[in-house]
N, C-alpha and C positions, 0 to 999 in steps of 0.2 A: 208293478211292471215299470211304471214310469221313473220310479227312484232306482231301479237296477240298471237304467241306461246311464247313469252318472258313476256306475261302479263296473270293474272286471268281473265277468262271472268266474272265470278260472280264480281270480285272487279271492273272490268270496267263498268259494268251494274249500280252497286250501286253507284260507283264514279259519273258517268254520271248524275245520278238523283241529287245527292248532288251539283254538278256542277250546274245544272239548278235551284236548288231550291235557290242556293246562289244569283243568278242575280236577284231575287224578291226583292220588296222594304222592308227596315226595318225602323227604326225610322228616320234617317237623309240621305240626298243625300252623295252619295260617288263618288269622282273621280275615273277614270278609272284605275289607278295604284292600288289603294286601292282595288277596285272591283276585279281587277286581282289576287291580293295577296289572299284575302278571297276566290274566287273561287278555286284557285289551291290547299289552305288548304282544302277546303270543298271536293274537288275531291279526296284528299290523304286520307282523313278521311273516305269517303264513300269507297274507295278502300280498304282500310285496313279492314273495318268492312266487306266487301265482301270476301275478302281472309280469314279472320278469319271464317266466316260462312261456307265457303267450306272446311275449315281444319276440322270444328266440324263434318260437314257432313260425311268426308271420316272416321273421327275418330270413328264415330258410325257405320262405315260400311255399311252406306244406299247404295241403287243401284245408279250407275253413268250410264250416256249415253255412248254408244259404240262410236267408232271411226268415223263412218259416220254420226251418229246423232250429234256428237260434232262439227264436222266441219259446218254443216247446222245452229248449234245454233251459232256458231262464226259468220258466215255470217248475220244471222238476227240479232244478237247482235252489229255487226259493223253498219248496217245500221240505228238501233234503237238509237244507240249513237250519231251517226253524225246527224240525223234529230232532236232528241231532243236538243242537244246543240245548233244547227243552230237556231231553233224555239226560244228558250230561250234566246239566244245573240241577236236576232232580236228585240224581246219585251223589252229588257233591258232598252233601250234608252228612250221607252215611260214610263216604271215604274218609272225612274229617274226623267225625266220631270213632272210627277204627283206630285213627292215631292216638286218639286221647286215651281209649281203652289199653292200647298197646303200652302207653307210658304211664298208666296208672293215674290219670289227670280225670278232673271231674267232668261228666258229659256236658257237651253245649247244645245250645238250641238250633244249631245249623248255620249255615254261611249266608243266609238271606239271598236267595237266587235273584229276586228283583234288583236288589242293590248291587249285587255283582255285576248283573248285566248292563245296568246304567252306568257304573264305574268303567267297566270295560269299555262300552260305546263311547264315553267321553274321551278315554285314554287314545282308542283308535282314532278318532276323530282329530284330537290333538296331533297324533304322530302323521295322518294323513295330510293335514294342512301343511305342516312342516316339509313333507315329501314334496308336496306340489309347490311349496315356495321355493324348495331346491331346484325343482325341475324348471320354474321360470327363471330363475337366476341363471340356470345353465343355459337355457334358449336365448336369453337376453345377451348373453357374453359371447354365444355362439354366433348370434345374428351379427354383432358388432365385428367379430374377427373373420367372417366370411368373405368380407371384401379384399382382405390381405392375404389370407392363406387358403390352402384348399379345403373344401368342406369337411373332410374327416379330420384334418388335423385341427380345424378350429373346434370340432367336437371335442376332441382329445383334451386341447389346451383349456376348453371352457370347463370340461369335467373336473381338471385337476384344479383350475382357480376356483371353483363353486367349493369343492370341498375343503380347500384352505380356507376360505372366507368362512365357512359355517364353522370349521374348527377353531379358528380364532376366536369367534364370538363365542362359542359354548366353553372353551377351555381358557382363553386368555382374559374372558370379561365375567361370565356367569360363574365358572366354576372358581376361578381364582378369588372372586369378590364373595361367593359363598364361604370359601374355606378361610378367608382372613376373617369374616365376622365370627364363624365358629371358634377359630383359634382365639380371637379377642374374648369371646363370650367364655371359653372354658379356662382362659387364664384368670377371667375375674373370678370364676367360681374356684379355683383354685387358691385364689388369695382370701376366701372367705374365712373367718374366725368364729366360728359357732361357740355359743354359750356353754355347750356341753363339753368343749375341748379347751383346757387351761394348760398352761406351761407346767410340766412336772417340777418338783422340788427336789426331787431324788437326783442327786449329781451322778447317779450310774445310768441315767436314762438320756437320750438324745434328745436335745431340745430344752434340756435344764441350763440354769446360768451357767453350770461348770462345762457345758458342752461347746464343742468346737463348732456347733451347726446350730444356729438360732431357731427358736421356736417357729420364726417367720419362714425360715429357708428351708424347713421341712415340706411346704405346701401343705394342702388339705389332706391329700391322700396321705401323705407321711405322717401327718399329725394324728390321724385315726390310727395308723398303723403301730405307732409308737405308743398312744394311749392305750391300745389293746393289749398291750404286753402284760401277761398275768404275772401276778406276784409268786413268790415261793409259798407262800400260804395256800393260795388258790390252787396251785399245782398239786401241793401235798394233799390237799382234801381230795382232789380229783383221783390220784393216782393210789393214795393211800400209804406212800412212803414219802420220806424228806426228799426235798425238790430244790432247785436253784431258781432264782428269777433269770429267764432268758435274756439275752443281749439282742437288741434289735438296733441296728444303725441304718438311717434313711437319709439321703440327700436329695433335697427337692431341686427342680430345674433353675429355680432362681437363687439357690445358694451360692452358686459361681458361674463364670461366664462360660468356660470350655469344659467338655468331656473329661479331659486329663486333670482339670482344677477340681471338678467334682470326685474324680476318682480318688486323687490324693488327699481330699479332704474326708472322703468316706475312710480311706485308711488310717488317717490319724485318728480319727474318732474310733474306729474299731481297735487300735491298740491302746488308746486312752483307757476303754472300757475293759480291756483284758480279754478281748475277743478270741485271740490266739491261744488263751489258755484254758479255753473250753474244750470238751472231749470232741465235738462237732461244729464245724464252720460251713455254713449254707450261704453260697453267693446266689442270690435270687435275682432274677430280671422280671420287672413288672410288666404289666401291659401297657397299651399306649397311654392312657391317663395316669399311669403310676399305681395301679392297684394291685395288691398282692393277695391271692386268695386265702381268707382265714382258714379255710379247711385244712390246706396243705400246712399252713404254719403252726397251727394248734395241735394236729395230730403227730407232727415231728418233736415240737417241744416236749410233749406229754410223754411219748415214747422214750426220750432221752432224758426224762426227768428235770427239764429245765437247762441241761448243760449244753447249751446249743446258743450259738451267737449267728444271727443273719445279718448281711449286709446288702443294701440294694440302692440304685439310684435312679432318679426319674430321669426321662428323656423327651417327654412330649406331653402337651395337654389336652391332646386329641384322643377319641377313642379309637380301638385298634384298627379297624378298617380304614379309617381316614389317616391315622399316622403312618399305616404300612403304604399307602398310596401316594402321600405327600412327603412324609418324613422318614421313610424307610431307613434311609443311611444313617441318620441321627441314632436310631435305636441301636444299631450295629456298632457305631463310633462308642457310644456310651458303654455297651455291654464289654466291648474289647478293652476299653481303658480300665474298667473297673477291674475286669479279669486280670491285666497284666499287672495292675497295681498290688491287688490281694494276692494273686499267685506268686508274684515276685518277692512277696515278703515271705508268704508261706513256705516257698520251695527253699528260702536261704535259712531257714531255720533247721536244727539239727532233726534228723528224720524221727528219733524218739520223741521229740518235743512238739511235733506237728499235730494238729487236730485233723481229724477226718475231715476231707474237703469235698463237698458235693455242690453240683450246680444243680438250679431250677428255674423253671419258668412255664408259665401258662399262656396258650394262644400266641401272641405276637412275642411275648416274653420268652416263649420256648424257641422262637426262630431266631431271636436275637441272640439268646444264650449260646444254642448251636454256633452260630457264627462268631462268638467270641473268642474263639482258639482254633487251632488246627494241631495236627499230631505233632509237627516239629516243635511247637511251643511246649508240649508235656512229655516228650518222649524221654528225658533223662529223670523226670520226677512226676509221673502221672497222679493226678488226683484219684480220688475213689470213684467216682461216678457222678451220674446225672439223672433227674427224673425230668422229662419234659412231657406236660399234659396238655392235651387238646392241640397237638403240633398243627399249624397252618399248612396247607397243601403246598405251600411253597418252601418249605424247609428242605434244604437240599440234603442232609443226611437222611431224613425221613423218606425222601422221595427215592433216593438211591437204594436204601435197605428194602424198601416195599418193593420197587422194581426188581431187585435181585434175590426175593425171597425164595426159601426152599421150596421145592416142587410139591404140590398139594396143600400148602397152607394159603389160606384166603387174603386177599388184599387189604380188608379191614382188621385181620389179626395175623400178620405175617409171623413165620419163624424164619430166623436169618442165622444160617451157619450153625445149627443146632443150639442156638442161644447162647454160645460161649461169653459173648460180649453185650450183644443187644437183644433185648426182650421186649414184648409187648404185652398189655393185659387190657382187659376191658372189665364190665361189671359181673361177668360170670367166669373169666378165665384169668387166674393171678399169675405173677412173675414165676413163681416156684411149681406151676403145673407143668413144666417142661423137664424131660430127663435130661440127664447130664450136668456136668458143673458149670456154675456161673462163676467166671474168672474174678480176679481182684479188681479189675476196672471194669465197671459196669455202667450201661447205659439203659434206662429204662423208658418206656413209651405208655402212657396212660391214656386211652382214647376209646371213644364210643363209635360203633358204627353208623349211629344217627348223627354226628357232629358234621355240619356242612362246612365248618370252617377246615376242618382237616379233608373232607372227602368232596370238596367242590372241585369239578375238573373243568378246565377250560375246553379240553376236547370233547367234552360231552355236548358240544355243539354239533358233532357230526359223527360221533361214534360212543359206543355202550361203556362205561367204566367198567373197570375189571371188579369193583367192590360190588356191583349190582348183580354179578353172576351168582348162581349157586354154588356152594350154599350161603346163604346171607346172615347178616349179622342178627342177634338176637332182637334188636331193637329197632330193626328195618322192617316197613310194612312188606308182605308178600305180594300186595297189589301194586307196589311200585314198579312202573314200565319205564323202559328208555323211549323217549321220542326226540327225533332230530330238533335242534333249536329250543323247543318247549322245556326240555329237562334241565337245560343250561340256564334258562330262565327261573325255572322252580328253585333250582339250587342257589342261585344268586338271592332270590327272594329269602330262602332259609338262611342263607349266611348273614343277610343284612338286618333282618326283622325277626328271625325265626325265635321263639323261646321254648323251653323244655323244663321239666322238673329235675331236681339233682339226679344223676345217674343217666342221663340221656341228653342228646344234643351235645352243645358246648358247657353245660352245667356238671363240673366234676363234683362228685359227691364226697363228702368228707371220709366215709368208711372206706372208699376205694383208694383215697391218699394213704389212709391208714395201712391197708394191705400192702401198698406201693413201698412205703417207707420201711415197713417190717421186713420185707424181702430184701429191699435194696441197701439198708444200713444195719441189719441185724444187731438190733437194741439187745443189750444184755441184763439179765436177771428177771426175766419175764416168763412165767409159767403159761401154757396155754389158754388156762381158765381166766388168768389175770388179763391176757390179751383180749381174750373174747368179752370180759367184762368193760374193758376200756372201749373197745370197738362199738359196744351197743351203746355206750354214751354218745359217741360221734355219730351214730346212726340216727339218733334222735334230731329232729328237726331244730329244737331249741339249743343245741351246741353250735349251730352255724353262726 
């Protein structure tokens, strides 16, 4: 009881409820350390709301319990908090195990209730101390101003000043220095020259002595992408018929100074290698660090027997979440510059001599690919289509199409204007599972209902997202519930640290890429049996 005197009873009650709610399942399984952090932040948020509510009660001069009744309330509150926290900690392991079972993952031993509680307590104490430091700063500023301005004016000015001071330290010092250190670190990693990657001798490969782009200019991700190009013999052995060696053009971030220069370099290399003479040209936009999903690349090249040219350009060294926060415009500028260069050359060719042109991007790459063009760019000569997988929640086209979906279709798998232009697919429903014709210009979204990158919703702070309503996606836990504030914190944790096996979350399975490319690009010369045999190869983990 003595300890309770240092805390708000209302804050502890609301905080305990938020702590308990944070232990319930969200989209993806969480390790115990992440669970502890989220539970601590949830407890702190609930405590803050409880303290704020109690302050408002007193400000309105509403009646409060006397000392005797208050002591009894504290006793009951203590028992309630302990029992509630204990019950939910005990059930948390079962909830996490159910997510593992849903996604076909190996069972886990539990989330270590004591460890979670300790981490949560440490996080709460850190937030509480930070809050009390803010309060002291506010009071000190208010006391200094009170002799010069009216009391309530001093409170307002002090509050604004304290917020500015804290934000300047957090954003201008801590966040900026951390990002600078991370950027330098990832830049050094990008320059690594692993022993297993050597410059190609074939002049038809980017990075060779004959290439317009040096081996160093590819960056680490580009070197791995080019080195993984299958030979004609390897593709022929896989598909059982003659094949060509695919063309892969990659321009690293250090290959040229500006997005326009990198785009022009990519175009020149694509022309040198004969990329516009292939039957299909893929303009791919990588993720933040310049990564392209091998599952998307290998399936497309196999389906079209290697008669594919892919061109892409790096725009950041940082992982996608950090690149989106700090260098979001860089990705758009690079994607748009590359699109204008490649599309400009492609559209100037005689129509009969143009390869089929498709766009592709995963995650942040999907968002930037979407922003690379608008309707007025392509109205005279539209390209064939786009496949955007795991689109981030900020993608404008995705957001507008989902919001304006046909009545009766769920937010996690929308149907838009009877699928005439835009279609969605997941692990159970394909692009061709809709009635009606799919036009000559096609946009396809490949997404999973359990993907927090796609379905994070900032407004889940105060309202239930549409995708949580019935019917739910096949990979979303039926025990997932919406709780104000807490659900947003859970989704943030899923977005930042969540992991899942291929076919769930943000891990796109190669077999689903396979189905998407078949429906989107209509590869010729395949029987149903041959397609099924090839798909079985990509279904195997060894193919990744």
